[in-house]
C-alpha angles and dihedrals in degrees: 000000000000117000113211118208118223087235090061093054096042112111116252112248111221116206118217115264124246091261090047091054090048091053091050091050092049090048091052091048091050091050092051092050091049092051090047091051091046093053097044107030105026107030093024093205092165132033114255094249090059101040114005122200129246092268094058092046092048089051090057091048094049092046091048096047109034112339135087121254144082093323097035108164095342096111091048092052090046091053091050094050094045093049091049091052097045095045091050093046093043092050092051090045092054092050094046094042092047093054094045091045091053091050092048091048092051099043119046098198089058091047092050094050110028092033091058091048092050091049090054093047090049090062091061112093113247092235088065090066094052096082089050091049092049093050093044101040102018130232096317143101094277090067091055093046091050092057092045093050093044093052094042104046097052096065089045094050093047092045094050092046093046093045092052091049092050095055107122112261090231090067091051091050092046091051093050090046089056090051102262114148137168113336092005091056091049098047098034103040115009101043096048089050092049098049097103093053091044091054089055088055091049091055091049090048091053093055091048093048094047093051091045091051094054092045092050094047090049090064099028097049099155095131139023111298140133090260090052090051089056089052091049090052091050095048093048095040088239101152091173090061091047093052092043091053092047090052091050091049091051093046094051093045092048093049093051091046091050090052092050091044091053091050090048092050092049092052093046090052091049089052091049094246094119135031124235111263 
């Protein structure tokens, strides 16, 4: 008599493919655009200066990126300056957070003290540090970079420290058995094992740094930036420019996050933590 397990008879759940997910996302975007157009251009529930339609927003985007008009080239320059700042700040945050995370993972007293402080600081919104940065550094780019680095390095440090602590004990024992000690054990055994969790922290750090950058630029708008464009739109009551800038900020942030997510997924599949879909 053959005994059939419930797991054997359970239907196999097929996850949508990459192209299937893309089609669903495009369909959702099309639906949102249609609802936006319906509210603003057909039903006209709000005046254009309060809630402009897709056409007005697209006009601001085209003027700002490649067209000719009131915002000719300003959005493109703002994107370039903001990307330069966030990539510099994010890179420094990853380096600083990686070093501090390694130290916390290797020395428990530092992890119990500094780790608790960093966790508390992480709960403070990034915008709260902008007044401190302005008073300390002045109304300049260093104030913005300070906020970006502060918000970016904490998730990296906590992720590196936590990932090192979560390495299976069997790997530690195997490394020590093979003669690995101290720095050699950390770099040769613990860090390679912790890479998937560290990549998750890097993705979180990117989102924190990107939000901190826009918030800092919104208050420290001395030069062309996406935050400064939001301030220009507010001062001139140009809601189309405000929405256009918000869409660009979301698009850039989403693209970078998608790239990091793809890298994380590739590493997790290589480590056998996910199956190929």
